[in-house]
C-alpha positions in Angstrom: -12.1 -41.5 66.4 -13.6 -40.5 63.0 -11.7 -37.3 62.1 -10.7 -38.7 58.7 -14.1 -40.2 57.8 -16.5 -38.2 55.6 -19.9 -37.4 57.1 -21.9 -35.7 54.4 -23.5 -39.1 53.6 -24.0 -41.4 56.5 -25.8 -44.5 57.6 -27.6 -42.6 60.3 -28.9 -40.0 57.9 -30.2 -42.6 55.5 -31.9 -44.5 58.3 -33.6 -41.5 59.8 -34.9 -40.4 56.4 -36.2 -43.9 55.6 -37.9 -44.3 58.9 -39.5 -40.8 58.7 -40.9 -41.6 55.3 -42.1 -45.0 56.4 -43.8 -43.7 59.5 -45.5 -40.9 57.6 -47.4 -43.4 55.5 -48.2 -45.7 58.4 -45.9 -48.6 57.6 -45.3 -51.4 60.1 -41.7 -51.3 61.1 -39.3 -54.0 62.3 -35.7 -53.5 63.4 -32.8 -56.0 63.3 -29.9 -54.6 65.3 -26.3 -55.3 64.1 -23.7 -56.2 66.8 -21.1 -53.7 65.6 -20.9 -49.9 65.4 -20.3 -47.4 62.6 -17.4 -45.0 62.2 -19.0 -42.4 64.5 -19.9 -45.1 67.1 -23.4 -45.1 65.8 -25.7 -48.1 66.3 -26.3 -50.1 63.1 -29.1 -52.4 61.9 -31.5 -53.3 59.2 -35.0 -51.9 59.2 -38.0 -53.3 57.4 -41.1 -51.4 56.5 -44.3 -53.2 55.5 -47.1 -51.4 53.7 -50.5 -53.0 53.2 -52.0 -56.2 54.6 -49.4 -58.1 56.6 -51.1 -61.4 55.5 -51.2 -60.4 51.8 -50.6 -63.2 49.4 -48.9 -61.0 46.8 -45.9 -59.0 47.9 -43.4 -56.6 46.2 -40.0 -56.6 47.9 -37.3 -53.9 47.6 -33.9 -54.8 49.1 -31.1 -52.2 49.5 -27.5 -52.3 50.6 -26.4 -55.9 49.7 -23.2 -54.2 48.7 -23.0 -51.7 51.5 -21.8 -48.5 49.7 -24.3 -49.2 46.9 -27.1 -48.8 49.5 -27.1 -45.0 49.2 -28.8 -45.4 45.8 -31.1 -48.1 47.1 -32.0 -46.2 50.3 -32.8 -43.0 48.4 -35.1 -44.8 46.0 -36.9 -46.6 48.9 -37.4 -43.3 50.7 -38.6 -41.4 47.6 -41.0 -44.2 46.7 -42.4 -44.1 50.2 -42.8 -40.3 49.9 -45.1 -40.9 46.8 -47.1 -43.6 48.5 -49.6 -41.5 50.5 -51.9 -40.9 47.5 -52.5 -44.5 46.6 -54.0 -47.6 48.2 -53.1 -51.2 47.8 -55.5 -54.0 47.2 -56.3 -56.1 50.2 -54.2 -59.0 49.0 -51.1 -56.9 48.0 -48.3 -55.7 50.3 -45.0 -53.9 49.8 -42.0 -54.9 51.9 -39.0 -52.5 52.0 -35.8 -54.1 53.4 -33.5 -51.2 54.2 -29.7 -51.7 54.2 -29.3 -55.4 54.7 -25.5 -54.8 55.0 -25.6 -51.9 57.5 -21.9 -52.1 58.4 -20.9 -51.9 54.8 -23.1 -48.8 54.2 -21.9 -47.1 57.4 -18.2 -47.7 56.6 -18.7 -47.1 52.9 -17.5 -50.5 51.9 -18.8 -52.9 49.3 -18.3 -55.8 51.7 -19.4 -56.5 55.2 -17.6 -56.5 58.6 -15.8 -59.7 57.7 -14.6 -58.5 54.3 -17.4 -60.8 52.8 -19.1 -60.0 49.6 -22.7 -60.9 50.4 -23.4 -61.9 46.8 -20.8 -64.7 47.2 -22.0 -65.7 50.7 -25.5 -67.2 50.1 -24.2 -70.8 50.0 -24.9 -74.0 51.8 -21.7 -74.1 54.0 -22.3 -77.7 55.0 -21.0 -78.4 51.5 -17.5 -77.7 50.2 -17.5 -74.1 48.7 -16.5 -73.5 45.1 -12.7 -73.8 44.5 -11.4 -70.8 42.5 -7.8 -72.1 42.1 -7.1 -69.5 39.3 -7.4 -66.7 41.9 -4.4 -68.0 43.9 -1.7 -66.3 41.8 -3.7 -63.0 41.8 -4.2 -62.9 45.5 -0.9 -61.1 46.4 -2.0 -58.2 44.2 -4.9 -57.5 46.6 -2.9 -57.7 49.9 -0.2 -55.2 48.9 0.9 -53.4 52.1 1.5 -50.1 50.3 -1.1 -47.6 49.0 1.6 -46.0 47.0 5.3 -47.0 46.5 7.4 -49.8 45.0 5.3 -52.6 46.3 2.1 -51.1 44.9 3.9 -50.5 41.6 4.9 -54.1 41.5 1.4 -55.2 42.2 0.1 -52.9 39.5 2.6 -54.3 37.0 1.6 -57.8 37.8 -2.1 -57.1 37.3 -1.4 -55.2 34.1 0.7 -58.0 32.7 -2.1 -60.5 33.4 -4.7 -58.2 31.8 -2.4 -57.6 28.7 -1.9 -61.3 28.3 -5.4 -62.6 29.0 -7.7 -59.6 28.7 -9.6 -57.6 31.2 -12.8 -59.7 31.1 -10.9 -62.9 31.5 -9.0 -61.7 34.6 -12.1 -60.2 36.2 -14.1 -63.4 35.6 -11.5 -65.0 37.9 -11.4 -62.3 40.5 -15.1 -61.6 40.6 -16.1 -65.2 40.7 -15.5 -65.1 44.4 -13.0 -67.1 46.5 -13.3 -68.9 49.8 -9.7 -69.4 51.0 -8.5 -65.9 51.7 -10.4 -63.7 54.2 -8.2 -60.8 53.3 -8.8 -61.1 49.6 -11.1 -59.4 47.1 -14.6 -60.9 46.5 -14.3 -63.2 49.6 -17.4 -65.4 50.1 -16.8 -66.3 53.7 -16.8 -69.7 55.4 -20.1 -69.4 57.1 -23.4 -67.5 56.8 -22.8 -63.9 57.6 -25.0 -61.7 59.9 -26.7 -60.2 56.8 -27.3 -63.7 55.3 -28.9 -64.9 58.5 -30.9 -61.7 58.9 -32.3 -61.8 55.4 -33.4 -65.4 55.9 -35.1 -64.3 59.1 -36.9 -61.5 57.4 -38.0 -63.7 54.6 -39.4 -66.2 57.1 -41.2 -63.6 59.2 -42.7 -61.6 56.3 -43.0 -63.9 53.3 -43.8 -67.3 54.7 -47.5 -66.8 53.8 -47.0 -65.3 50.4 -48.1 -67.0 47.2 -46.6 -64.5 44.7 -43.6 -62.2 45.2 -41.3 -60.0 43.2 -38.0 -59.1 44.8 -35.8 -56.2 43.6 -32.2 -56.2 44.8 -30.8 -52.7 44.2 -27.2 -52.3 43.0 -24.8 -49.9 41.3 -21.4 -50.0 39.6 -21.9 -52.3 36.6 -22.9 -51.1 33.1 -23.0 -47.8 31.2 -23.0 -44.6 33.2 -26.5 -43.6 34.2 -28.1 -46.7 32.7 -30.3 -48.7 35.2 -30.3 -52.3 33.9 -33.1 -54.7 34.9 -31.8 -58.2 35.4 -32.9 -61.6 36.7 -30.0 -63.7 37.9 -30.2 -67.3 38.9 -28.2 -70.6 38.6 -31.0 -72.1 36.5 -34.4 -71.3 35.0 -37.0 -71.0 37.8 -40.8 -71.6 37.4 -41.9 -67.9 37.2 -39.1 -66.9 34.7 -41.4 -67.0 31.6 -43.8 -64.6 33.4 -41.1 -62.3 34.4 -39.9 -62.2 30.8 -43.4 -61.4 29.5 -43.9 -58.7 32.1 -40.8 -56.7 31.2 -40.1 -57.9 27.7 -36.9 -56.7 26.1 -36.1 -54.5 29.2 -35.2 -57.7 31.1 -31.8 -59.2 30.9 -31.6 -62.9 32.0 -28.3 -64.1 33.4 -27.7 -67.7 34.4 -24.6 -68.1 36.4 -22.0 -70.9 36.3 -18.3 -71.4 36.3 -18.3 -71.2 32.5 -20.8 -68.4 32.0 -19.9 -65.1 30.3 -21.6 -61.8 30.3 -20.9 -58.4 28.8 -23.1 -56.6 31.4 -20.3 -56.0 33.9 -22.1 -58.3 36.4 -20.1 -61.4 37.3 -21.6 -64.4 35.5 -19.1 -66.8 37.1 -20.1 -66.1 40.8 -22.1 -68.3 43.1 -23.9 -67.3 46.3 -26.1 -64.6 44.8 -29.0 -63.1 46.8 -31.4 -63.8 44.0 -30.7 -67.6 44.2 -30.9 -67.5 48.0 -34.4 -66.1 47.9 -35.5 -68.7 45.3 -34.1 -71.4 47.6 -35.6 -69.9 50.7 -39.2 -69.6 49.3 -39.8 -72.7 47.2 -43.6 -72.4 47.8 -43.7 -68.9 46.4 -44.3 -68.0 42.7 -41.1 -65.9 42.9 -39.6 -63.4 40.5 -36.1 -62.3 41.7 -34.9 -59.1 40.0 -31.8 -57.0 40.2 -31.7 -53.3 39.2 -28.1 -52.5 38.4 -27.3 -48.9 37.8 -24.1 -48.2 35.7 -21.5 -45.7 37.0 -17.9 -45.6 35.9 -15.6 -47.9 33.9 -14.8 -51.2 35.6 -11.0 -50.6 35.6 -11.5 -47.3 37.5 -13.8 -48.9 40.0 -11.4 -51.8 40.5 -8.5 -49.5 41.3 -10.5 -47.7 44.0 -11.7 -51.0 45.4 -8.0 -51.9 45.8 -7.3 -48.7 47.6 -10.2 -49.3 50.0 -8.9 -52.9 50.5 -5.5 -51.5 51.5 -7.1 -49.0 53.9 -8.9 -51.7 55.8 -6.1 -54.2 55.7 -3.1 -52.0 56.4 -4.3 -48.4 57.0 -6.5 -46.5 59.4 -10.2 -46.4 58.2 -10.7 -43.3 60.4 -7.3 -41.7 59.7 -6.3 -38.8 57.4 -6.0 -41.1 54.3 -9.5 -42.5 54.8 -11.4 -39.4 53.7 -10.1 -39.3 50.1 -10.4 -43.0 49.6 -13.9 -43.2 51.0 -15.1 -40.2 48.9 -13.6 -41.8 45.8 -15.3 -45.1 46.6 -18.7 -43.4 47.3 -18.4 -41.6 43.9 -17.8 -44.8 42.1 -21.0 -46.4 43.4 -23.1 -43.3 44.0 -22.1 -40.4 41.7 -22.7 -36.9 43.1 -24.0 -36.0 39.6 -27.6 -34.9 40.3 -28.7 -36.0 36.8 -27.4 -39.5 37.5 -29.3 -39.6 40.8 -32.5 -38.4 39.2 -32.3 -40.7 36.2 -31.8 -43.9 38.3 -34.6 -42.9 40.6 -37.0 -42.3 37.7 -36.2 -45.6 36.1 -36.3 -47.5 39.3 -39.8 -46.0 40.0 -41.0 -47.0 36.6 -39.9 -50.6 37.1 -41.6 -50.8 40.5 -44.8 -49.2 39.2 -45.0 -51.8 36.4 -44.4 -54.6 38.9 -46.9 -53.3 41.4 -49.5 -52.9 38.7 -49.0 -56.5 37.6 -48.8 -58.0 41.0 -52.0 -56.2 42.0 -54.0 -57.6 39.1 -55.7 -60.9 40.0 -55.0 -63.4 37.3 -52.4 -61.2 35.8 -49.6 -63.3 37.2 
């Protein structure tokens, strides 16, 4: 079944290492099984590790795998942080909640999206209301459903995309594509037409573990946008939220604040025009909590390069065989785009992520400090 799929990094390996680290420090574990299987027929699911008092009023949350393949960075950081935890103790009213691989299917299959081709950061919407209409995407959609990986049709699609970029500029075209769209399940940056399994599971986790909290900081872990090896700390929302001034004081010039809207622009590489972000969903789900939603976004390769590999992966899952002979090269290329094999990159992003968490934990553990 999986002869063409790489195995040197796998969902099972990441999960086993995370669980071992969590069990070693006495974390309370919860498991949320996913209905589908991975490329090696392995069971999938999201695991949650809780350290400290389960009724603590002040909670630090680390969330990995929103964009599945980016979860390898997030999972490694969660594991390494747990492995440093044994020498410390938490105040009675402070807890740490590790949400491991919220999009387990995407991590297992090395896709940015989930099992329904949904980008989770476009899926956190109220689907009882009409979703955003991205009419400008319509003329671009055929580029992303090309039936050839290589050949005349792919060349025509490339030419069409290059012509639009030449005429309008890379940033303008990507602001359309990455804004998300809700009409084409086979398109790029599809937001879905209902709440995904990961969406529902995250809300369940928030309800079960944070309903009692008074103060929380949540770090959603990502890669792919920004300069190579640069972990950028962001807070992303549709509008200012009550705890934003405190977040800005805590991290000062390290923190980049991004307010999203149809007309927003950003030079960070993160889509400012998108709706349905995880950060906003957490704000909406926990209105009683003094909440600071953060994103750690670790830069990898140039956006044009990443986009080309995403198109190849889109072809593989629309028209190819995700376990066939062509899968291995495409998957390894995609993994490299979002989790470089460069050991210096991996060490640097871990060190910076740890620094951010340590500052946050110190602040959240100080009564009156927040």
